[in-house]
C-alpha positions as CSV (number, residue, x, y, z in Angstrom):
1,M,-37.6,3.3,21.5
2,A,-38.3,5.5,24.1
3,T,-41.5,3.9,26.1
4,A,-43.8,6.7,25.0
5,V,-43.1,5.7,21.5
6,R,-43.0,2.2,21.9
7,D,-47.0,2.6,23.2
8,K,-47.8,4.5,20.3
9,A,-46.2,2.2,17.8
10,K,-48.3,-0.9,19.2
11,K,-51.3,1.6,18.7
12,F,-50.4,2.3,15.5
13,H,-49.6,-1.6,14.6
14,R,-53.1,-2.6,16.3
15,F,-54.9,-0.1,13.9
16,V,-52.9,-1.0,10.9
17,K,-53.5,-4.7,11.1
18,G,-57.5,-3.9,11.6
19,L,-57.0,-1.8,8.2
20,K,-55.5,-4.7,6.6
21,A,-58.6,-6.7,7.2
22,K,-60.7,-4.4,5.7
23,H,-59.1,-3.0,2.5
24,S,-56.7,-5.7,1.5
25,A,-57.6,-4.8,-2.1
26,V,-55.2,-1.6,-2.1
27,L,-52.3,-4.1,-1.1
28,L,-50.8,-5.5,-4.6
29,A,-48.3,-8.6,-4.1
30,P,-45.3,-8.2,-2.5
31,D,-43.4,-9.6,-5.7
32,Q,-45.0,-7.5,-8.0
33,P,-42.7,-5.2,-9.7
34,L,-42.0,-1.6,-7.8
35,L,-42.8,-0.2,-11.3
36,D,-46.2,-1.7,-11.4
37,R,-47.0,-1.1,-7.5
38,L,-46.0,2.9,-8.1
39,V,-48.2,3.2,-11.0
40,F,-50.9,1.4,-9.4
41,Y,-50.4,3.8,-6.2
42,L,-50.5,7.2,-8.4
43,L,-53.8,6.0,-9.9
44,F,-55.6,4.9,-6.8
45,Y,-54.6,7.8,-4.8
46,G,-57.5,9.7,-6.4
47,N,-59.5,7.3,-7.5
48,S,-61.3,4.1,-6.6
49,T,-59.2,1.0,-6.1
50,T,-61.5,-1.0,-8.5
51,N,-60.6,1.4,-11.4
52,A,-57.0,1.6,-10.7
53,R,-57.2,-1.8,-10.8
54,R,-58.5,-1.8,-13.9
55,A,-56.4,0.4,-15.6
56,L,-53.2,-1.5,-14.3
57,K,-54.4,-4.5,-15.5
58,S,-55.1,-2.8,-19.0
59,F,-51.6,-1.4,-19.2
60,L,-50.2,-4.6,-18.3
61,D,-52.7,-6.4,-21.0
62,T,-50.1,-8.2,-23.5
63,D,-53.2,-7.8,-26.0
64,Q,-52.9,-3.9,-25.5
65,F,-49.1,-3.1,-24.6
66,V,-46.4,-5.9,-24.4
67,S,-44.7,-3.7,-22.0
68,W,-44.4,-1.1,-19.8
69,N,-41.8,0.3,-22.4
70,E,-44.7,0.2,-25.1
71,V,-46.8,2.6,-22.7
72,R,-43.7,4.7,-22.2
73,V,-43.7,5.1,-26.2
74,A,-47.5,5.3,-26.5
75,T,-49.3,8.7,-27.2
76,E,-50.3,10.7,-24.5
77,R,-53.9,10.4,-26.0
78,E,-53.4,6.6,-26.1
79,I,-52.7,6.5,-22.4
80,A,-55.6,8.8,-21.7
81,E,-58.1,6.5,-23.5
82,V,-57.0,3.7,-20.9
83,L,-57.5,6.0,-18.1
84,T,-61.2,6.9,-19.5
85,E,-62.1,3.4,-20.1
86,A,-60.8,2.5,-16.7
87,K,-62.8,5.4,-15.5
88,V,-59.7,7.0,-13.8
89,A,-59.5,10.6,-13.8
90,P,-58.1,13.3,-14.5
91,A,-56.9,11.2,-17.3
92,D,-55.5,14.2,-19.9
93,F,-53.3,15.3,-16.6
94,L,-52.2,12.0,-15.5
95,A,-51.4,10.6,-19.1
96,P,-48.5,12.9,-19.7
97,R,-47.1,12.5,-16.1
98,L,-47.5,8.8,-16.2
99,K,-45.0,9.5,-19.9
100,Q,-42.6,11.3,-18.2
101,L,-42.3,9.0,-15.0
102,L,-41.9,6.3,-17.6
103,Q,-39.3,7.9,-19.6
104,A,-37.2,9.1,-16.7
105,V,-37.2,5.2,-15.1
106,F,-35.8,4.0,-19.0
107,E,-33.2,6.7,-19.6
108,E,-31.9,5.8,-15.8
109,A,-32.1,2.1,-15.8
110,D,-32.3,1.4,-20.0
111,E,-35.1,-0.5,-19.2
112,T,-38.6,0.6,-18.0
113,Q,-38.4,-1.5,-14.8
114,F,-36.8,-0.3,-11.6
115,E,-35.3,-4.0,-11.4
116,P,-31.9,-3.1,-13.2
117,L,-31.5,-0.4,-10.3
118,L,-32.0,-2.8,-7.4
119,E,-29.2,-4.7,-9.3
120,R,-27.2,-1.7,-9.6
121,I,-27.6,-0.9,-5.9
122,N,-26.6,-4.5,-4.8
123,E,-23.7,-5.2,-7.0
124,P,-20.8,-3.4,-5.7
125,E,-18.8,-5.0,-2.8
126,K,-16.9,-2.1,-1.6
127,A,-18.8,0.3,0.8
128,A,-17.4,3.7,-0.9
129,E,-19.0,2.5,-4.4
130,R,-22.6,1.4,-3.0
131,K,-22.6,5.0,-0.9
132,K,-21.7,6.4,-4.7
133,I,-24.1,4.6,-5.9
134,T,-26.9,5.0,-3.9
135,D,-26.4,8.7,-3.5
136,E,-26.6,9.1,-7.0
137,L,-30.0,7.1,-7.2
138,R,-31.2,8.9,-4.2
139,K,-30.6,12.3,-5.9
140,W,-32.4,11.0,-9.1
141,A,-35.5,9.7,-7.5
142,Q,-35.9,13.1,-5.4
143,D,-36.0,14.8,-9.0
144,L,-38.1,12.3,-10.7
145,P,-40.9,14.1,-13.1
146,G,-44.6,13.5,-13.4
147,I,-45.0,12.4,-9.5
148,P,-45.7,14.3,-6.3
149,P,-42.7,14.6,-3.6
150,W,-44.2,11.6,-1.6
151,A,-44.1,9.4,-4.3
152,Q,-40.6,10.2,-4.3
153,T,-40.0,8.9,-0.8
154,Y,-42.3,5.7,-2.2
155,V,-39.3,5.4,-4.7
156,L,-36.6,5.7,-2.5
157,V,-38.6,3.0,-0.3
158,G,-39.4,0.8,-2.7
159,L,-35.5,0.8,-3.5
160,G,-34.3,0.0,-0.1
161,L,-32.7,3.6,0.0
162,E,-35.0,4.6,3.0
163,K,-37.1,3.3,5.3
164,T,-39.9,5.3,6.7
165,L,-43.9,6.2,5.6
166,P,-44.3,8.3,3.0
167,W,-45.2,11.7,4.1
168,D,-48.6,13.3,2.8
169,P,-51.7,14.9,3.6
170,H,-53.3,11.6,4.2
171,T,-50.5,10.1,6.7
172,E,-50.6,13.5,8.5
173,A,-54.4,13.0,8.8
174,V,-54.3,9.4,10.3
175,L,-51.6,10.1,12.9
176,E,-53.2,13.4,14.4
177,E,-56.5,11.3,14.6
178,L,-54.8,8.5,16.5
179,K,-53.2,11.4,18.5
180,L,-49.8,10.0,17.7
181,L,-48.3,13.5,16.9
182,P,-47.5,16.0,19.8
183,A,-49.1,19.3,19.5
184,K,-47.0,21.9,18.1
185,S,-44.4,19.4,16.4
186,T,-42.4,20.4,13.5
187,L,-42.5,18.7,10.4
188,A,-39.0,17.1,11.4
189,Q,-40.5,15.8,14.6
190,K,-43.5,14.3,12.9
191,K,-41.6,12.6,10.1
192,R,-39.5,10.9,13.1
193,I,-42.6,9.9,14.7
194,A,-43.7,8.4,11.5
195,K,-40.4,6.4,11.0
196,A,-40.3,4.8,14.9
197,L,-44.2,3.7,14.3
198,I,-43.3,1.4,11.5
199,E,-40.7,-0.5,13.6
200,G,-41.6,-4.3,14.4
201,L,-44.1,-4.6,11.9
202,P,-44.8,-8.1,10.3
203,D,-43.1,-8.3,7.0
204,D,-46.3,-8.3,4.9
205,L,-46.9,-4.8,6.2
206,G,-44.0,-3.0,5.2
207,P,-43.9,0.9,4.8
208,L,-45.4,0.8,1.4
209,E,-48.3,-1.4,2.4
210,V,-48.5,0.7,5.2
211,H,-49.2,3.8,3.4
212,H,-51.6,2.1,0.8
213,L,-54.0,1.2,3.7
214,L,-53.9,4.7,5.4
215,V,-54.5,6.5,2.0
216,E,-57.2,4.1,1.4
217,Y,-58.8,4.7,4.7
218,V,-58.8,8.5,4.6
219,K,-60.6,8.3,1.0
220,K,-63.0,6.1,2.7
221,G,-63.9,9.0,5.1
222,T,-61.5,9.3,8.5
223,K,-61.5,12.5,10.5
224,K,-59.2,15.1,9.5
């Protein structure tokens, strides 16, 4: 890492650690399933963390739904009612998209979980077989319905197929505020810098955790 980027990374690491102290509520347990974390991320992106956590708890409540598979086969109205009860909006917009996402995961993994896909990635011993599988899953993740483009990157990172920050308006706003992006840099250059900035962070602050913190920071009123 060049000296200039290394200095920027140190600045960014200090900033992120400060965010963790202030906004730890946006970080789910590291051993929580990837699908739980993804759904929470999609809900808290445009809503308060408290309400997103309330909705996630309702979806995981065995008195209401036995599993994500039960949510998958629920009606859009039933899903929207859970979101509305948790004050997550817009419920009518999010409900059908959540169903689309869960259905796509089920069709690929044969379960409404990402863990079978992680097993599929780690199973082959031969590099050629693993590359074939990872290429297929990378294409699948990039075409996932019901989620924004940066959430597709979120899935790739969660599956271990990428190591980068999901690039969205929030990520860009923070890096610009911190003056970590050169003037007139291209999108590709910005993404390369963002990827370099997360090198060397402690294990409990991976790319997804960092992105949660940046999103919450912007939601709380950062300069843009």
